C-alpha positions as CSV (number, residue, x, y, z in Angstrom):
1,M,96.6,101.5,5.2
2,E,99.9,99.6,4.7
3,K,100.0,96.1,3.2
4,S,102.7,93.8,1.5
5,G,100.5,92.9,-1.8
6,L,98.7,94.6,-3.8
7,T,95.1,94.1,-2.8
8,Y,92.8,93.6,0.2
9,T,90.2,90.9,0.8
10,V,87.0,92.7,2.1
11,K,87.9,91.2,5.3
12,E,91.1,92.8,5.5
13,F,89.7,96.0,4.2
14,C,87.5,96.0,6.8
15,R,89.8,95.2,9.5
16,Q,92.1,98.1,8.3
17,T,89.1,100.5,7.9
18,R,87.3,99.4,11.5
19,I,84.2,99.0,9.6
20,S,82.1,95.8,9.8
21,Q,81.6,93.5,6.5
22,K,77.8,94.4,6.7
23,T,78.6,98.2,6.7
24,F,81.0,97.6,4.0
25,Y,78.3,95.5,1.8
26,E,75.8,98.6,2.8
27,L,77.8,101.2,1.8
28,R,78.7,99.6,-1.8
29,K,74.9,98.7,-2.3
30,R,74.1,102.7,-1.4
31,G,77.2,103.5,-4.2
32,Q,79.1,104.7,-1.1
33,G,81.7,102.1,-0.8
34,P,85.0,101.7,-2.5
35,R,85.6,100.3,-6.0
36,I,86.1,96.5,-6.1
37,I,87.7,93.7,-8.4
38,R,86.3,90.7,-9.0
39,L,88.3,87.6,-9.7
40,G,85.9,84.9,-10.1
41,R,83.8,84.8,-7.2
42,R,86.0,86.5,-5.0
43,V,86.3,90.2,-4.2
44,Y,89.0,92.3,-3.7
45,I,90.1,96.1,-3.1
46,G,93.3,97.8,-4.5
47,Q,95.7,99.4,-2.0
48,E,95.5,102.6,-4.1
49,T,91.4,102.2,-4.2
50,A,91.4,101.6,-0.4
51,L,93.6,104.6,0.3
52,A,91.6,107.0,-2.3
53,W,88.2,106.1,-0.3
54,V,89.9,106.4,3.1
55,R,90.8,110.2,2.0
56,E,87.3,110.6,0.2
57,R,85.7,109.8,3.8
58,E,88.1,112.3,5.5
59,A,87.2,115.1,3.0
60,L,83.5,114.6,3.4
61,S,83.8,114.2,7.4
62,Q,85.9,117.6,7.2
63,N,83.3,119.1,4.9
64,M,80.5,118.2,7.4
65,T,82.4,119.6,10.4
66,A,83.0,122.8,8.6
67,R,79.2,123.7,8.3
């Protein structure tokens, strides 16, 4: 996940992680999505947060396949 700025918009994050925006908001609702930054009405995801979230998903996936 490489980007020149410090944050992703929800649309950019979803494109990078290959999930739909609907899935993003459903994950957030269940408490499984990445932490967000709110600036007014806009929602952003920090690069470090995005990377940590992807790594966490990878670890969970590895744990499930190891069973």
